[in-house]
C-alpha positions in Angstrom: 4.2 19.1 -4.9 1.2 17.7 -3.3 0.5 14.2 -3.0 -3.4 13.3 -3.0 -4.1 10.6 -0.1 -6.7 8.4 -1.5 -7.9 5.5 -2.4 -7.3 5.6 -6.3 -3.4 6.8 -4.8 -3.1 4.3 -3.0 -4.2 1.2 -5.5 -2.4 3.4 -8.5 0.8 2.6 -6.1 -0.4 -0.8 -5.1 -0.5 -1.6 -8.9 3.3 -0.2 -9.7 4.4 -2.2 -6.7 3.0 -5.3 -7.9 3.6 -4.9 -11.7 7.9 -4.6 -10.5 7.6 -7.1 -7.7 5.8 -10.0 -9.9 7.2 -8.3 -13.6 8.2 -11.9 -14.7 6.1 -14.1 -13.3 2.7 -13.1 -13.5 0.2 -10.5 -14.8 -0.3 -7.8 -12.2 -4.4 -8.4 -12.1 -4.2 -11.8 -11.2 -2.5 -11.1 -7.8 -4.8 -10.8 -4.9 -3.5 -9.5 -0.9 -3.7 -13.3 -0.3 -1.1 -14.0 -2.7 1.4 -11.8 -0.5 3.2 -13.3 2.3 4.5 -11.4 5.3 7.6 -9.9 3.5 6.0 -8.5 0.2 3.4 -7.3 2.7 5.7 -5.1 4.3 7.7 -4.0 1.1 4.5 -3.0 -0.5 3.5 -1.0 2.3 7.2 0.6 2.7 6.8 1.7 -1.2 3.3 3.3 -0.4 4.4 5.0 2.9 7.4 6.0 0.4 5.7 7.2 -2.4 2.8 9.1 -0.8 5.0 10.3 2.2 3.0 8.9 5.2 3.2 6.9 8.1 1.1 3.3 8.0 3.5 0.9 9.3 2.9 1.3 13.2 -0.7 0.6 12.8 -0.6 -2.3 10.7 -1.7 -4.4 13.1 -4.9 -2.8 13.0 -5.7 -4.0 9.7 -8.2 -7.1 9.6 -7.8 -8.4 6.0 -9.9 -8.1 3.3 -8.3 -7.5 -0.2 -6.5 -4.6 -2.0 -10.0 -2.7 -1.8 -10.0 -2.6 1.9 -6.0 -2.3 2.3 -6.5 0.8 0.4 -9.2 2.2 2.8 -7.2 1.2 5.6 -4.1 3.2 4.5 -6.0 5.7 3.5 -7.8 6.2 6.9 -4.3 5.6 9.0 -2.9 7.6 6.3 -4.5 10.5 6.9 -4.3 10.5 10.8 -0.5 10.4 10.9 1.6 13.3 10.5 3.5 13.5 7.0 7.5 12.9 7.3 9.3 15.8 7.8 12.9 16.0 6.3 
């Protein structure tokens, strides 16, 4: 199965992660990027890497901040430049 790497797929994975991570505590729609501590942000990024079969963590230092929209665009930009994981 081919994975589509676009902002919509990244946003869908962010939503999936947020819904699971904050399942009992809060509504996923109320969570903002600034609510995530560094550990949770890394967990989110690892979730996205696994789900979309990309490598982005090594480039996280280049992310200049913003919300989930900017983060999604960053993931797509970096993810399309990096080779896909190989088994």
